[in-house]
MARLOPA-886633 format. One record per residue (C-alpha): residue number from 1; chain; x negated, y, z negated. Coordinates in nm, 2 decimals, padded with zeros to 4 digits. Layout:
<pts>
<pt><resi>NUM</resi><chain>A</chain><xx>X</xx><yy>Y</yy><zz>Z</zz></pt>
...
</pts>
This chain:
<pts>
<pt><resi>1</resi><chain>A</chain><xx>-02.02</xx><yy>-00.10</yy><zz>01.39</zz></pt>
<pt><resi>2</resi><chain>A</chain><xx>-02.06</xx><yy>-00.01</yy><zz>01.03</zz></pt>
<pt><resi>3</resi><chain>A</chain><xx>-01.73</xx><yy>00.18</yy><zz>01.02</zz></pt>
<pt><resi>4</resi><chain>A</chain><xx>-01.55</xx><yy>-00.11</yy><zz>01.18</zz></pt>
<pt><resi>5</resi><chain>A</chain><xx>-01.71</xx><yy>-00.35</yy><zz>00.93</zz></pt>
<pt><resi>6</resi><chain>A</chain><xx>-01.60</xx><yy>-00.14</yy><zz>00.64</zz></pt>
<pt><resi>7</resi><chain>A</chain><xx>-01.25</xx><yy>-00.10</yy><zz>00.77</zz></pt>
<pt><resi>8</resi><chain>A</chain><xx>-01.22</xx><yy>-00.48</yy><zz>00.81</zz></pt>
<pt><resi>9</resi><chain>A</chain><xx>-01.35</xx><yy>-00.53</yy><zz>00.46</zz></pt>
<pt><resi>10</resi><chain>A</chain><xx>-01.09</xx><yy>-00.28</yy><zz>00.33</zz></pt>
<pt><resi>11</resi><chain>A</chain><xx>-00.81</xx><yy>-00.47</yy><zz>00.51</zz></pt>
<pt><resi>12</resi><chain>A</chain><xx>-00.93</xx><yy>-00.80</yy><zz>00.37</zz></pt>
<pt><resi>13</resi><chain>A</chain><xx>-00.93</xx><yy>-00.65</yy><zz>00.03</zz></pt>
<pt><resi>14</resi><chain>A</chain><xx>-00.58</xx><yy>-00.51</yy><zz>00.07</zz></pt>
<pt><resi>15</resi><chain>A</chain><xx>-00.46</xx><yy>-00.85</yy><zz>00.19</zz></pt>
<pt><resi>16</resi><chain>A</chain><xx>-00.59</xx><yy>-01.03</yy><zz>-00.11</zz></pt>
<pt><resi>17</resi><chain>A</chain><xx>-00.51</xx><yy>-00.76</yy><zz>-00.37</zz></pt>
<pt><resi>18</resi><chain>A</chain><xx>-00.19</xx><yy>-00.92</yy><zz>-00.51</zz></pt>
<pt><resi>19</resi><chain>A</chain><xx>-00.36</xx><yy>-01.26</yy><zz>-00.56</zz></pt>
<pt><resi>20</resi><chain>A</chain><xx>-00.65</xx><yy>-01.09</yy><zz>-00.73</zz></pt>
<pt><resi>21</resi><chain>A</chain><xx>-00.42</xx><yy>-00.87</yy><zz>-00.95</zz></pt>
<pt><resi>22</resi><chain>A</chain><xx>-00.22</xx><yy>-01.16</yy><zz>-01.09</zz></pt>
<pt><resi>23</resi><chain>A</chain><xx>-00.54</xx><yy>-01.34</yy><zz>-01.20</zz></pt>
<pt><resi>24</resi><chain>A</chain><xx>-00.64</xx><yy>-01.04</yy><zz>-01.41</zz></pt>
<pt><resi>25</resi><chain>A</chain><xx>-00.57</xx><yy>-01.02</yy><zz>-01.78</zz></pt>
<pt><resi>26</resi><chain>A</chain><xx>-00.35</xx><yy>-00.75</yy><zz>-01.93</zz></pt>
<pt><resi>27</resi><chain>A</chain><xx>-00.63</xx><yy>-00.50</yy><zz>-02.00</zz></pt>
<pt><resi>28</resi><chain>A</chain><xx>-00.77</xx><yy>-00.54</yy><zz>-01.65</zz></pt>
<pt><resi>29</resi><chain>A</chain><xx>-00.43</xx><yy>-00.49</yy><zz>-01.50</zz></pt>
<pt><resi>30</resi><chain>A</chain><xx>-00.38</xx><yy>-00.17</yy><zz>-01.70</zz></pt>
<pt><resi>31</resi><chain>A</chain><xx>-00.72</xx><yy>-00.05</yy><zz>-01.57</zz></pt>
<pt><resi>32</resi><chain>A</chain><xx>-00.62</xx><yy>-00.12</yy><zz>-01.21</zz></pt>
<pt><resi>33</resi><chain>A</chain><xx>-00.29</xx><yy>00.06</yy><zz>-01.25</zz></pt>
<pt><resi>34</resi><chain>A</chain><xx>-00.46</xx><yy>00.36</yy><zz>-01.41</zz></pt>
<pt><resi>35</resi><chain>A</chain><xx>-00.68</xx><yy>00.39</yy><zz>-01.10</zz></pt>
<pt><resi>36</resi><chain>A</chain><xx>-00.40</xx><yy>00.34</yy><zz>-00.84</zz></pt>
<pt><resi>37</resi><chain>A</chain><xx>-00.11</xx><yy>00.53</yy><zz>-01.01</zz></pt>
<pt><resi>38</resi><chain>A</chain><xx>-00.10</xx><yy>00.88</yy><zz>-01.13</zz></pt>
<pt><resi>39</resi><chain>A</chain><xx>00.26</xx><yy>00.86</yy><zz>-01.27</zz></pt>
<pt><resi>40</resi><chain>A</chain><xx>00.58</xx><yy>00.65</yy><zz>-01.27</zz></pt>
<pt><resi>41</resi><chain>A</chain><xx>00.93</xx><yy>00.77</yy><zz>-01.32</zz></pt>
<pt><resi>42</resi><chain>A</chain><xx>01.26</xx><yy>00.58</yy><zz>-01.37</zz></pt>
<pt><resi>43</resi><chain>A</chain><xx>01.53</xx><yy>00.67</yy><zz>-01.11</zz></pt>
<pt><resi>44</resi><chain>A</chain><xx>01.86</xx><yy>00.49</yy><zz>-01.08</zz></pt>
<pt><resi>45</resi><chain>A</chain><xx>01.72</xx><yy>00.21</yy><zz>-01.29</zz></pt>
<pt><resi>46</resi><chain>A</chain><xx>01.41</xx><yy>00.16</yy><zz>-01.07</zz></pt>
<pt><resi>47</resi><chain>A</chain><xx>01.05</xx><yy>00.24</yy><zz>-01.14</zz></pt>
<pt><resi>48</resi><chain>A</chain><xx>00.92</xx><yy>00.49</yy><zz>-00.88</zz></pt>
<pt><resi>49</resi><chain>A</chain><xx>00.54</xx><yy>00.50</yy><zz>-00.86</zz></pt>
<pt><resi>50</resi><chain>A</chain><xx>00.34</xx><yy>00.81</yy><zz>-00.78</zz></pt>
<pt><resi>51</resi><chain>A</chain><xx>00.01</xx><yy>00.70</yy><zz>-00.62</zz></pt>
<pt><resi>52</resi><chain>A</chain><xx>-00.33</xx><yy>00.86</yy><zz>-00.65</zz></pt>
<pt><resi>53</resi><chain>A</chain><xx>-00.52</xx><yy>00.94</yy><zz>-00.33</zz></pt>
<pt><resi>54</resi><chain>A</chain><xx>-00.60</xx><yy>00.74</yy><zz>-00.12</zz></pt>
<pt><resi>55</resi><chain>A</chain><xx>-00.35</xx><yy>00.48</yy><zz>-00.24</zz></pt>
<pt><resi>56</resi><chain>A</chain><xx>-00.07</xx><yy>00.71</yy><zz>-00.16</zz></pt>
<pt><resi>57</resi><chain>A</chain><xx>-00.16</xx><yy>00.68</yy><zz>00.21</zz></pt>
<pt><resi>58</resi><chain>A</chain><xx>-00.17</xx><yy>00.31</yy><zz>00.19</zz></pt>
<pt><resi>59</resi><chain>A</chain><xx>00.17</xx><yy>00.31</yy><zz>00.03</zz></pt>
<pt><resi>60</resi><chain>A</chain><xx>00.32</xx><yy>00.53</yy><zz>00.30</zz></pt>
<pt><resi>61</resi><chain>A</chain><xx>00.18</xx><yy>00.31</yy><zz>00.57</zz></pt>
<pt><resi>62</resi><chain>A</chain><xx>00.31</xx><yy>00.00</yy><zz>00.41</zz></pt>
<pt><resi>63</resi><chain>A</chain><xx>00.66</xx><yy>00.16</yy><zz>00.37</zz></pt>
<pt><resi>64</resi><chain>A</chain><xx>00.66</xx><yy>00.28</yy><zz>00.73</zz></pt>
<pt><resi>65</resi><chain>A</chain><xx>00.55</xx><yy>-00.07</yy><zz>00.85</zz></pt>
<pt><resi>66</resi><chain>A</chain><xx>00.88</xx><yy>-00.20</yy><zz>00.70</zz></pt>
<pt><resi>67</resi><chain>A</chain><xx>01.09</xx><yy>00.05</yy><zz>00.90</zz></pt>
<pt><resi>68</resi><chain>A</chain><xx>01.20</xx><yy>00.01</yy><zz>01.26</zz></pt>
<pt><resi>69</resi><chain>A</chain><xx>01.07</xx><yy>00.25</yy><zz>01.52</zz></pt>
<pt><resi>70</resi><chain>A</chain><xx>01.30</xx><yy>00.56</yy><zz>01.53</zz></pt>
<pt><resi>71</resi><chain>A</chain><xx>01.56</xx><yy>00.53</yy><zz>01.80</zz></pt>
<pt><resi>72</resi><chain>A</chain><xx>01.48</xx><yy>00.18</yy><zz>01.89</zz></pt>
<pt><resi>73</resi><chain>A</chain><xx>01.69</xx><yy>-00.13</yy><zz>01.86</zz></pt>
<pt><resi>74</resi><chain>A</chain><xx>01.39</xx><yy>-00.35</yy><zz>01.93</zz></pt>
<pt><resi>75</resi><chain>A</chain><xx>01.28</xx><yy>-00.50</yy><zz>01.60</zz></pt>
<pt><resi>76</resi><chain>A</chain><xx>00.93</xx><yy>-00.55</yy><zz>01.74</zz></pt>
<pt><resi>77</resi><chain>A</chain><xx>00.89</xx><yy>-00.18</yy><zz>01.84</zz></pt>
<pt><resi>78</resi><chain>A</chain><xx>00.59</xx><yy>-00.02</yy><zz>01.69</zz></pt>
<pt><resi>79</resi><chain>A</chain><xx>00.66</xx><yy>00.26</yy><zz>01.43</zz></pt>
<pt><resi>80</resi><chain>A</chain><xx>00.48</xx><yy>00.58</yy><zz>01.53</zz></pt>
<pt><resi>81</resi><chain>A</chain><xx>00.27</xx><yy>00.58</yy><zz>01.21</zz></pt>
<pt><resi>82</resi><chain>A</chain><xx>00.10</xx><yy>00.27</yy><zz>01.35</zz></pt>
<pt><resi>83</resi><chain>A</chain><xx>00.07</xx><yy>00.38</yy><zz>01.71</zz></pt>
<pt><resi>84</resi><chain>A</chain><xx>-00.10</xx><yy>00.72</yy><zz>01.63</zz></pt>
</pts>
């Protein structure tokens, strides 16, 4: 049960990350970004982040969660990254 509890705690932290981040002062935000990001580039007028591990995995999962399942017209279809 410890792994499940830890997983649930991580999910709760991720869900509240933005709210926590906006309450930080500028120095604290910089520290958070230094932990999460390894680099950022500018491409076509947009900032493109490069995440440190394990944040890169979270970013990939979040991006995949916004995509429809390949080959499906069902907007509720589960993307393979979530179904294993």
